[in-house]
DODOLUM-81245 format. One record per residue (C-alpha): residue in three letters; x, y, z. Coordinates in nm, 2 decimals. Example, Ala and Ser with C-alpha at 12.3 -4.5 7.8 and 13.67 -1.06 7.14 Angstrom:
// residues 2
+-----+--------+--------+--------+
|   r |      x |      y |      z |
+-----+--------+--------+--------+
| ala |   1.23 |  -0.45 |   0.78 |
| ser |   1.37 |  -0.11 |   0.71 |
+-----+--------+--------+--------+
// end
This chain:
// residues 266
+-----+--------+--------+--------+
|   r |      x |      y |      z |
+-----+--------+--------+--------+
| unk |   3.94 |  -2.44 |   4.11 |
| unk |   4.11 |  -2.11 |   4.16 |
| unk |   4.42 |  -2.28 |   4.29 |
| unk |   4.43 |  -2.51 |   3.98 |
| unk |   4.39 |  -2.21 |   3.75 |
| unk |   4.67 |  -2.03 |   3.93 |
| unk |   4.90 |  -2.33 |   3.90 |
| unk |   4.81 |  -2.36 |   3.53 |
| unk |   4.88 |  -2.00 |   3.47 |
| unk |   5.23 |  -2.03 |   3.63 |
| unk |   5.30 |  -2.34 |   3.43 |
| unk |   5.20 |  -2.17 |   3.11 |
| unk |   5.41 |  -1.86 |   3.20 |
| unk |   5.72 |  -2.07 |   3.28 |
| unk |   5.67 |  -2.27 |   2.96 |
| unk |   5.63 |  -1.95 |   2.76 |
| unk |   5.94 |  -1.80 |   2.91 |
| unk |   6.14 |  -2.11 |   2.83 |
| unk |   6.02 |  -2.11 |   2.47 |
| unk |   6.09 |  -1.73 |   2.44 |
| unk |   6.45 |  -1.78 |   2.58 |
| unk |   6.51 |  -2.07 |   2.34 |
| unk |   6.38 |  -1.87 |   2.05 |
| unk |   6.60 |  -1.57 |   2.15 |
| unk |   6.90 |  -1.79 |   2.19 |
| unk |   6.84 |  -1.94 |   1.85 |
| unk |   6.81 |  -1.60 |   1.69 |
| unk |   7.13 |  -1.50 |   1.86 |
| unk |   7.31 |  -1.80 |   1.73 |
| unk |   7.20 |  -1.71 |   1.38 |
| unk |   7.28 |  -1.34 |   1.41 |
| unk |   7.59 |  -1.22 |   1.23 |
| unk |   7.81 |  -0.92 |   1.29 |
| unk |   7.68 |  -0.63 |   1.08 |
| unk |   7.99 |  -0.42 |   1.13 |
| unk |   8.31 |  -0.40 |   1.33 |
| unk |   8.47 |  -0.07 |   1.43 |
| unk |   8.76 |   0.04 |   1.65 |
| unk |   8.73 |   0.37 |   1.84 |
| unk |   9.03 |   0.53 |   2.01 |
| unk |   8.96 |   0.76 |   2.31 |
| unk |   9.28 |   0.96 |   2.26 |
| unk |   9.39 |   0.92 |   1.90 |
| unk |   9.67 |   1.17 |   1.82 |
| unk |   9.97 |   1.22 |   1.59 |
| unk |  10.19 |   1.09 |   1.87 |
| unk |  10.00 |   0.77 |   1.91 |
| unk |  10.22 |   0.46 |   1.86 |
| unk |   9.94 |   0.24 |   1.73 |
| unk |   9.64 |   0.33 |   1.51 |
| unk |   9.28 |   0.21 |   1.49 |
| unk |   9.37 |   0.03 |   1.16 |
| unk |   9.66 |  -0.15 |   1.33 |
| unk |   9.44 |  -0.26 |   1.62 |
| unk |   9.18 |  -0.39 |   1.36 |
| unk |   9.47 |  -0.58 |   1.21 |
| unk |   9.56 |  -0.74 |   1.54 |
| unk |   9.20 |  -0.86 |   1.58 |
| unk |   9.16 |  -0.99 |   1.22 |
| unk |   9.50 |  -1.18 |   1.25 |
| unk |   9.37 |  -1.35 |   1.56 |
| unk |   9.00 |  -1.41 |   1.48 |
| unk |   8.97 |  -1.37 |   1.10 |
| unk |   8.72 |  -1.16 |   0.93 |
| unk |   8.47 |  -1.02 |   1.18 |
| unk |   8.20 |  -0.86 |   0.97 |
| unk |   7.95 |  -1.13 |   0.86 |
| unk |   8.07 |  -1.38 |   1.11 |
| unk |   7.83 |  -1.53 |   1.38 |
| unk |   7.83 |  -1.31 |   1.69 |
| unk |   7.80 |  -1.61 |   1.91 |
| unk |   8.14 |  -1.73 |   1.79 |
| unk |   8.32 |  -1.41 |   1.90 |
| unk |   8.50 |  -1.44 |   2.24 |
| unk |   8.48 |  -1.07 |   2.36 |
| unk |   8.71 |  -1.14 |   2.65 |
| unk |   8.98 |  -1.30 |   2.44 |
| unk |   8.95 |  -1.02 |   2.19 |
| unk |   9.01 |  -0.76 |   2.46 |
| unk |   9.32 |  -0.95 |   2.58 |
| unk |   9.45 |  -0.98 |   2.23 |
| unk |   9.44 |  -0.60 |   2.20 |
| unk |   9.58 |  -0.55 |   2.55 |
| unk |   9.88 |  -0.76 |   2.46 |
| unk |  10.01 |  -0.46 |   2.27 |
| unk |  10.24 |  -0.25 |   2.49 |
| unk |  10.09 |   0.06 |   2.32 |
| unk |   9.74 |   0.00 |   2.45 |
| unk |   9.64 |   0.09 |   2.81 |
| unk |   9.28 |  -0.02 |   2.82 |
| unk |   9.03 |  -0.20 |   2.59 |
| unk |   8.66 |  -0.28 |   2.60 |
| unk |   8.46 |  -0.48 |   2.34 |
| unk |   8.08 |  -0.49 |   2.33 |
| unk |   7.79 |  -0.58 |   2.09 |
| unk |   7.50 |  -0.34 |   2.01 |
| unk |   7.14 |  -0.44 |   1.97 |
| unk |   7.17 |  -0.39 |   1.59 |
| unk |   7.45 |  -0.65 |   1.56 |
| unk |   7.75 |  -0.42 |   1.55 |
| unk |   8.07 |  -0.51 |   1.73 |
| unk |   8.25 |  -0.21 |   1.88 |
| unk |   8.60 |  -0.20 |   2.03 |
| unk |   8.70 |   0.10 |   2.24 |
| unk |   9.06 |   0.15 |   2.34 |
| unk |   9.29 |   0.40 |   2.50 |
| unk |   9.64 |   0.41 |   2.37 |
| unk |   9.96 |   0.52 |   2.54 |
| unk |  10.09 |   0.87 |   2.47 |
| unk |  10.47 |   0.89 |   2.46 |
| unk |  10.62 |   1.16 |   2.69 |
| unk |  11.00 |   1.12 |   2.67 |
| unk |  11.23 |   0.90 |   2.48 |
| unk |  11.51 |   0.75 |   2.70 |
| unk |  11.86 |   0.66 |   2.57 |
| unk |  12.05 |   0.47 |   2.84 |
| unk |  12.43 |   0.43 |   2.85 |
| unk |  12.41 |   0.11 |   2.64 |
| unk |  12.22 |   0.31 |   2.37 |
| unk |  11.90 |   0.11 |   2.45 |
| unk |  11.59 |   0.32 |   2.37 |
| unk |  11.24 |   0.31 |   2.52 |
| unk |  10.97 |   0.56 |   2.61 |
| unk |  10.80 |   0.68 |   2.93 |
| unk |  10.44 |   0.76 |   2.86 |
| unk |  10.22 |   1.03 |   3.01 |
| unk |  10.12 |   0.80 |   3.30 |
| unk |  10.48 |   0.69 |   3.40 |
| unk |  10.46 |   0.36 |   3.22 |
| unk |  10.75 |   0.23 |   3.01 |
| unk |  10.70 |   0.11 |   2.66 |
| unk |  10.93 |   0.00 |   2.37 |
| unk |  11.02 |   0.20 |   2.07 |
| unk |  10.81 |   0.14 |   1.76 |
| unk |  10.99 |   0.15 |   1.42 |
| unk |  10.65 |   0.21 |   1.26 |
| unk |  10.58 |   0.52 |   1.47 |
| unk |  10.89 |   0.72 |   1.56 |
| unk |  10.76 |   0.98 |   1.80 |
| unk |  10.91 |   1.33 |   1.81 |
| unk |  10.92 |   1.39 |   2.19 |
| unk |  11.16 |   1.51 |   2.45 |
| unk |  11.49 |   1.31 |   2.48 |
| unk |  11.65 |   1.19 |   2.81 |
| unk |  12.01 |   1.08 |   2.79 |
| unk |  12.34 |   1.08 |   2.98 |
| unk |  12.43 |   0.87 |   3.27 |
| unk |  12.11 |   0.65 |   3.26 |
| unk |  12.18 |   0.28 |   3.35 |
| unk |  11.82 |   0.17 |   3.37 |
| unk |  11.72 |  -0.09 |   3.11 |
| unk |  11.38 |  -0.15 |   2.96 |
| unk |  11.18 |  -0.37 |   3.21 |
| unk |  10.93 |  -0.60 |   3.04 |
| unk |  10.66 |  -0.73 |   3.28 |
| unk |  10.40 |  -1.00 |   3.22 |
| unk |  10.12 |  -0.75 |   3.17 |
| unk |  10.09 |  -0.50 |   2.89 |
| unk |  10.14 |  -0.23 |   3.15 |
| unk |  10.51 |  -0.16 |   3.20 |
| unk |  10.51 |   0.06 |   3.50 |
| unk |  10.78 |   0.31 |   3.63 |
| unk |  10.71 |   0.15 |   3.97 |
| unk |  10.91 |  -0.15 |   3.85 |
| unk |  11.22 |   0.06 |   3.89 |
| unk |  11.38 |   0.13 |   4.23 |
| unk |  11.35 |   0.46 |   4.40 |
| unk |  11.71 |   0.53 |   4.32 |
| unk |  11.64 |   0.52 |   3.95 |
| unk |  11.70 |   0.85 |   3.77 |
| unk |  11.38 |   0.78 |   3.57 |
| unk |  11.19 |   0.90 |   3.88 |
| unk |  11.35 |   1.23 |   3.83 |
| unk |  11.31 |   1.24 |   3.45 |
| unk |  10.94 |   1.17 |   3.45 |
| unk |  10.81 |   1.48 |   3.65 |
| unk |  11.04 |   1.72 |   3.47 |
| unk |  10.94 |   1.58 |   3.13 |
| unk |  10.57 |   1.59 |   3.23 |
| unk |  10.57 |   1.95 |   3.33 |
| unk |  10.76 |   2.05 |   3.02 |
| unk |  10.51 |   1.87 |   2.81 |
| unk |  10.22 |   2.07 |   2.97 |
| unk |  10.37 |   2.41 |   2.88 |
| unk |  10.37 |   2.52 |   2.51 |
| unk |  10.67 |   2.75 |   2.56 |
| unk |  10.89 |   2.50 |   2.74 |
| unk |  10.78 |   2.22 |   2.51 |
| unk |  10.90 |   2.41 |   2.21 |
| unk |  11.22 |   2.54 |   2.39 |
| unk |  11.37 |   2.24 |   2.57 |
| unk |  11.52 |   1.97 |   2.35 |
| unk |  11.68 |   1.73 |   2.59 |
| unk |  11.70 |   1.62 |   2.96 |
| unk |  12.06 |   1.52 |   3.04 |
| unk |  12.16 |   1.32 |   3.35 |
| unk |  12.50 |   1.40 |   3.48 |
| unk |  12.74 |   1.16 |   3.64 |
| unk |  12.63 |   1.31 |   3.98 |
| unk |  12.27 |   1.21 |   3.90 |
| unk |  12.17 |   1.57 |   3.85 |
| unk |  11.96 |   1.71 |   3.56 |
| unk |  12.08 |   1.95 |   3.30 |
| unk |  11.84 |   2.09 |   3.04 |
| unk |  11.95 |   2.14 |   2.68 |
| unk |  11.77 |   2.42 |   2.49 |
| unk |  11.70 |   2.41 |   2.12 |
| unk |  11.85 |   2.76 |   2.08 |
| unk |  12.13 |   2.93 |   2.27 |
| unk |  12.46 |   2.79 |   2.39 |
| unk |  12.39 |   2.80 |   2.77 |
| unk |  12.36 |   2.50 |   3.00 |
| unk |  12.06 |   2.50 |   3.22 |
| unk |  12.15 |   2.34 |   3.55 |
| unk |  11.84 |   2.19 |   3.71 |
| unk |  11.96 |   1.98 |   4.00 |
| unk |  11.72 |   1.71 |   4.11 |
| unk |  11.35 |   1.69 |   4.05 |
| unk |  11.25 |   1.87 |   4.37 |
| unk |  11.01 |   2.16 |   4.30 |
| unk |  11.03 |   2.07 |   3.93 |
| unk |  10.72 |   2.27 |   3.84 |
| unk |  10.84 |   2.58 |   4.03 |
| unk |  11.19 |   2.56 |   3.87 |
| unk |  11.05 |   2.54 |   3.52 |
| unk |  10.81 |   2.83 |   3.58 |
| unk |  11.11 |   3.04 |   3.70 |
| unk |  11.30 |   2.94 |   3.39 |
| unk |  11.01 |   3.03 |   3.16 |
| unk |  10.98 |   3.37 |   3.33 |
| unk |  11.35 |   3.44 |   3.30 |
| unk |  11.36 |   3.37 |   2.93 |
| unk |  11.05 |   3.56 |   2.85 |
| unk |  11.14 |   3.87 |   3.06 |
| unk |  11.52 |   3.88 |   3.07 |
| unk |  11.66 |   3.68 |   2.78 |
| unk |  11.42 |   3.83 |   2.53 |
| unk |  11.61 |   4.16 |   2.57 |
| unk |  11.97 |   4.03 |   2.54 |
| unk |  12.18 |   3.81 |   2.33 |
| unk |  12.09 |   3.45 |   2.41 |
| unk |  12.45 |   3.35 |   2.41 |
| unk |  12.54 |   3.60 |   2.68 |
| unk |  12.53 |   3.34 |   2.96 |
| unk |  12.74 |   3.02 |   2.98 |
| unk |  12.50 |   2.86 |   3.24 |
| unk |  12.17 |   2.92 |   3.41 |
| unk |  12.13 |   2.76 |   3.75 |
| unk |  11.79 |   2.67 |   3.89 |
| unk |  11.91 |   2.46 |   4.18 |
| unk |  11.85 |   2.73 |   4.44 |
| unk |  11.49 |   2.78 |   4.56 |
| unk |  11.32 |   3.08 |   4.39 |
| unk |  11.65 |   3.19 |   4.23 |
| unk |  11.79 |   3.19 |   3.88 |
| unk |  12.17 |   3.23 |   3.90 |
| unk |  12.35 |   3.30 |   3.57 |
| unk |  12.72 |   3.27 |   3.48 |
| unk |  12.84 |   3.49 |   3.19 |
| unk |  13.09 |   3.38 |   2.92 |
| unk |  13.43 |   3.53 |   2.99 |
| unk |  13.57 |   3.74 |   2.71 |
| unk |  13.94 |   3.76 |   2.68 |
| unk |  14.11 |   4.07 |   2.53 |
| unk |  14.34 |   4.00 |   2.24 |
| unk |  14.68 |   4.17 |   2.22 |
+-----+--------+--------+--------+
// end
């Protein structure tokens, strides 16, 4: 008798579970999206895509989200739609218990705008990935120009990595110099351009002053930039900024300056 009751209890429990799951699934099928929102982890003025534009990407692909059945929303496909943008680095979509659909994304932050010798333009972002220029969001960042032959490399994925370029590419020099400049408020406001010479060496172009800053390669980039900052703050602050023709940072722990030559007039 006890065995029969035990089996009956299990049968009732299984049947109840099946009914509950069926009811839950039916409720889920009927449930509609209460609201849809896009949250950006790192929204900024420099961002090359906005939450409104990401919302537009989703609506163009799936139609109106709010009020639509949640069961009909393919979250994986929605994530891939957003990741198809070269300006988005990561994306996650999930549903809340209350019926809200939330999309969280991380967007790329432009670091330096590259002009190659064919006048093709593209950006390196803060992680060393390459992305195209956006006419809708021109970003006011550091410029790299000169003898740059590297073209924009478009990969199958939304990630366009600097690793796609050979080790000989000058972009591998441009990135660390631009990165350390961007992390220092003084240097960021002072340096206007990274110029690549024919010998594949870096020269920095300041926003004020007529001197050329000879940087060399990217070896010890952070140390060189700190030496440059110290020199300007402690030495150049007390003299005419046009005194020197060039400032050379190529030699370790040294700042070598060359003055303008003044000719006497008869």
